[in-house]
PLY file of the C-alpha trace (Angstrom):
ply
format ascii 1.0
element vertex 278
property float x
property float y
property float z
element edge 277
property int vertex1
property int vertex2
end_header
142.54 117.08 104.66
139.57 119.46 104.50
137.52 120.17 107.61
134.57 118.34 106.05
136.57 115.21 105.26
138.18 115.31 108.70
134.78 115.49 110.37
133.48 112.64 108.24
136.50 110.58 109.28
135.87 111.42 112.95
132.24 110.35 112.63
133.14 107.04 110.98
135.81 106.30 113.59
133.43 107.03 116.46
130.78 104.80 114.91
133.28 101.98 114.40
134.65 102.36 117.92
131.18 102.67 119.45
132.13 106.03 121.01
129.65 108.26 119.20
127.42 110.01 121.74
123.85 108.97 120.99
120.79 110.96 122.07
118.77 109.67 125.01
115.05 109.16 124.89
113.14 111.97 126.67
112.63 111.15 130.34
108.84 111.13 130.19
108.92 108.74 127.23
111.20 106.40 129.20
108.77 106.47 132.14
105.77 105.74 129.93
107.51 102.92 128.06
108.69 101.35 131.32
105.20 101.59 132.79
103.62 100.16 129.65
105.92 97.13 129.86
104.78 96.43 133.43
102.26 93.55 133.24
100.53 94.88 136.36
100.00 98.43 135.09
96.44 99.71 134.88
94.84 102.70 133.17
94.75 104.86 136.29
98.42 104.23 137.06
99.37 105.05 133.48
97.37 108.27 133.65
99.35 109.19 136.77
102.65 108.63 134.93
101.59 110.78 131.98
100.18 113.40 134.35
103.74 114.08 135.56
104.31 115.95 132.30
101.66 118.66 131.74
102.65 119.13 128.10
102.34 115.43 127.31
99.03 115.27 129.19
97.62 118.12 127.11
98.77 116.51 123.88
97.34 113.13 124.88
93.96 114.78 125.42
94.30 116.54 122.08
95.10 113.33 120.20
92.22 111.55 121.95
89.86 114.19 120.58
91.32 114.15 117.08
90.02 112.32 114.04
93.12 110.11 114.43
91.14 108.25 117.10
87.91 108.37 115.11
85.70 109.43 118.03
83.19 112.27 118.34
82.69 112.47 122.12
85.28 114.80 123.63
87.50 113.81 126.57
88.73 116.38 129.08
91.16 114.53 131.37
94.34 112.48 131.13
92.61 109.41 132.57
89.89 109.63 129.92
92.54 110.05 127.23
94.48 107.00 128.41
91.28 104.97 128.52
90.40 105.97 124.97
93.87 105.35 123.56
94.45 102.14 125.51
97.54 100.67 127.12
98.61 98.83 123.97
98.92 102.01 121.92
99.94 104.47 124.62
103.58 103.37 124.62
104.29 104.38 121.03
101.99 107.40 120.94
103.54 108.91 124.07
107.03 108.31 122.67
106.08 109.93 119.38
104.67 113.00 121.11
107.82 113.34 123.25
110.23 113.11 120.31
110.13 116.82 119.55
112.12 117.43 122.74
115.20 115.97 121.05
115.21 118.38 118.14
116.57 121.37 120.05
119.88 123.22 120.18
121.30 126.38 121.73
123.24 127.06 118.53
121.05 129.17 116.22
122.34 127.56 113.03
121.91 124.03 114.37
118.51 124.93 115.80
117.35 126.11 112.40
118.62 122.90 110.79
116.90 120.77 113.43
113.67 122.72 113.06
113.72 121.98 109.34
114.43 118.28 109.96
111.58 118.08 112.47
109.09 119.77 110.13
110.17 117.43 107.32
109.72 114.48 109.67
106.15 115.58 110.39
105.37 115.66 106.67
106.75 112.13 106.29
104.75 110.94 109.31
101.51 112.52 108.16
101.87 111.12 104.65
102.84 107.63 105.89
99.90 107.57 108.32
97.52 108.70 105.57
98.72 106.11 103.06
98.47 103.37 105.67
94.91 104.35 106.59
93.94 104.32 102.92
95.58 100.91 102.55
93.61 99.49 105.48
90.39 100.99 104.13
90.94 99.45 100.70
92.31 96.03 101.70
91.06 95.47 105.28
94.63 94.34 106.00
95.32 95.16 109.66
98.62 93.30 109.95
100.46 96.53 110.73
99.61 98.93 113.53
98.97 102.64 112.94
100.57 103.92 116.14
103.67 101.80 115.49
103.75 103.24 111.97
103.49 106.74 113.43
106.50 106.26 115.69
108.54 104.40 113.07
108.06 107.24 110.60
108.85 109.82 113.26
112.20 108.20 114.18
113.15 107.27 110.63
115.66 110.13 110.42
116.86 110.05 114.04
120.41 109.34 112.88
120.90 112.99 111.90
121.04 114.11 115.54
124.55 112.84 116.45
125.87 114.11 113.11
124.62 117.60 113.88
125.95 117.38 117.43
129.42 116.62 116.10
129.19 119.25 113.39
128.12 121.82 115.97
131.63 121.62 117.42
132.98 122.73 114.04
131.01 125.87 113.08
132.86 126.22 109.79
131.15 123.06 108.57
127.79 124.80 108.62
129.05 127.10 105.89
128.85 124.06 103.64
125.42 122.45 103.97
126.32 120.17 101.08
128.78 118.41 103.37
126.14 117.87 106.01
123.84 116.33 103.41
126.62 114.00 102.27
127.42 112.96 105.87
123.74 112.36 106.56
123.28 110.30 103.38
126.33 108.17 104.17
126.00 107.72 107.93
122.55 108.60 109.28
121.05 105.17 108.59
123.80 103.32 110.40
123.65 105.76 113.32
119.86 105.65 113.43
119.91 101.87 113.74
122.39 102.17 116.63
120.09 104.63 118.39
117.09 102.33 118.02
119.04 99.42 119.47
120.38 101.60 122.29
116.82 102.61 123.16
115.69 98.99 123.14
113.25 99.42 120.26
111.97 96.44 118.29
113.59 95.33 115.03
110.99 97.00 112.81
112.15 100.39 114.10
115.80 99.46 113.55
114.95 98.40 110.00
113.20 101.67 109.16
115.92 103.91 110.63
118.70 101.94 108.96
117.29 101.26 105.53
114.69 103.84 104.48
117.23 105.60 102.24
118.68 102.38 100.77
116.49 101.28 97.88
118.50 98.06 97.50
116.83 96.86 100.72
113.33 95.59 100.00
110.85 93.46 101.93
108.72 90.67 100.48
105.79 91.50 102.74
104.27 94.96 103.11
106.15 96.60 105.97
106.58 99.78 107.96
109.59 100.47 105.75
107.31 100.65 102.70
104.97 103.15 104.31
107.85 105.29 105.58
109.33 105.45 102.09
105.94 106.38 100.65
105.68 109.08 103.30
109.09 110.36 102.21
107.96 110.34 98.57
104.85 112.36 99.37
106.97 114.75 101.46
109.17 115.43 98.43
112.31 113.60 99.55
112.57 111.12 96.66
112.02 113.17 93.54
114.50 111.16 91.48
112.95 107.83 92.49
109.38 108.97 93.01
107.81 107.15 90.06
109.63 103.89 90.78
108.57 103.89 94.44
104.97 104.77 93.65
104.74 102.04 91.01
106.27 99.55 93.46
103.58 100.47 95.98
100.91 99.53 93.45
102.73 96.29 92.52
102.95 95.24 96.20
99.27 96.02 96.74
99.88 98.87 99.16
97.65 101.04 96.99
95.13 99.98 94.40
96.13 102.88 92.16
97.91 106.20 92.46
94.88 108.43 91.98
93.97 107.92 95.63
96.99 110.07 96.57
95.29 113.05 94.93
91.94 112.36 96.56
90.07 114.38 99.15
90.25 111.36 101.46
94.05 111.46 101.40
94.17 115.21 102.01
91.75 115.00 104.93
93.75 112.21 106.53
96.99 114.14 105.97
95.61 117.32 107.52
94.32 115.37 110.54
97.70 113.68 111.02
99.58 116.99 110.86
97.18 118.44 113.43
98.15 115.72 115.93
101.66 117.20 116.23
100.82 120.87 115.74
0 1
1 2
2 3
3 4
4 5
5 6
6 7
7 8
8 9
9 10
10 11
11 12
12 13
13 14
14 15
15 16
16 17
17 18
18 19
19 20
20 21
21 22
22 23
23 24
24 25
25 26
26 27
27 28
28 29
29 30
30 31
31 32
32 33
33 34
34 35
35 36
36 37
37 38
38 39
39 40
40 41
41 42
42 43
43 44
44 45
45 46
46 47
47 48
48 49
49 50
50 51
51 52
52 53
53 54
54 55
55 56
56 57
57 58
58 59
59 60
60 61
61 62
62 63
63 64
64 65
65 66
66 67
67 68
68 69
69 70
70 71
71 72
72 73
73 74
74 75
75 76
76 77
77 78
78 79
79 80
80 81
81 82
82 83
83 84
84 85
85 86
86 87
87 88
88 89
89 90
90 91
91 92
92 93
93 94
94 95
95 96
96 97
97 98
98 99
99 100
100 101
101 102
102 103
103 104
104 105
105 106
106 107
107 108
108 109
109 110
110 111
111 112
112 113
113 114
114 115
115 116
116 117
117 118
118 119
119 120
120 121
121 122
122 123
123 124
124 125
125 126
126 127
127 128
128 129
129 130
130 131
131 132
132 133
133 134
134 135
135 136
136 137
137 138
138 139
139 140
140 141
141 142
142 143
143 144
144 145
145 146
146 147
147 148
148 149
149 150
150 151
151 152
152 153
153 154
154 155
155 156
156 157
157 158
158 159
159 160
160 161
161 162
162 163
163 164
164 165
165 166
166 167
167 168
168 169
169 170
170 171
171 172
172 173
173 174
174 175
175 176
176 177
177 178
178 179
179 180
180 181
181 182
182 183
183 184
184 185
185 186
186 187
187 188
188 189
189 190
190 191
191 192
192 193
193 194
194 195
195 196
196 197
197 198
198 199
199 200
200 201
201 202
202 203
203 204
204 205
205 206
206 207
207 208
208 209
209 210
210 211
211 212
212 213
213 214
214 215
215 216
216 217
217 218
218 219
219 220
220 221
221 222
222 223
223 224
224 225
225 226
226 227
227 228
228 229
229 230
230 231
231 232
232 233
233 234
234 235
235 236
236 237
237 238
238 239
239 240
240 241
241 242
242 243
243 244
244 245
245 246
246 247
247 248
248 249
249 250
250 251
251 252
252 253
253 254
254 255
255 256
256 257
257 258
258 259
259 260
260 261
261 262
262 263
263 264
264 265
265 266
266 267
267 268
268 269
269 270
270 271
271 272
272 273
273 274
274 275
275 276
276 277
């Protein structure tokens, strides 16, 4: 049995036996999510939690001053940022901003691969956010939440992390990136769903992580899965199915027509979304 096939077998067995080591949510994200779920939490207390991580504090202030929040008056403190963002949204935004901490490795080859995955994720997120904002502008449909969409798109490919962790133990595998792509295509969705459940995320996140690659899974109502797939299309991940997915978006009423994706409005929204994570 080749090394690649052996590794694939190991991955499948660990998934089936529930012994695959899953990544843990960054500590600061855990603290913020726990605090946000406390019915007695207030804005000042939440600001104190976020203030424990200077990097997260700085990024919260940055996002509060970005066009993402649609405000012109600048904020300069964590407490002001938390007040502007609000307790309802802070949970997912803080988690999204902390996610980058997971995409690290001491192995140079793995690090390079993870860097590429993270940058691709950001393109998917920015495109998904932009399409959703255009959808809301056109339809006034506010059923879905932008910050939930942001996090769902950011974790859509989280299942690649354990695969790379396992592959890192077999350096010869990295000589064959085709194998990694095959393993990711076959297993990342299933692993991603397990990670979302392990982290206690809601079903919509499980659904996105598990099914965004599987075009046989469709939703009757417009969903976060639709926007994530459109983000992936715009990021260049679905070249072979691009036309079908774009036409489906029009049929479902996600977009009125496809010309909006070449508009200045779309590009401005995309650039603003990318800037949030820069």
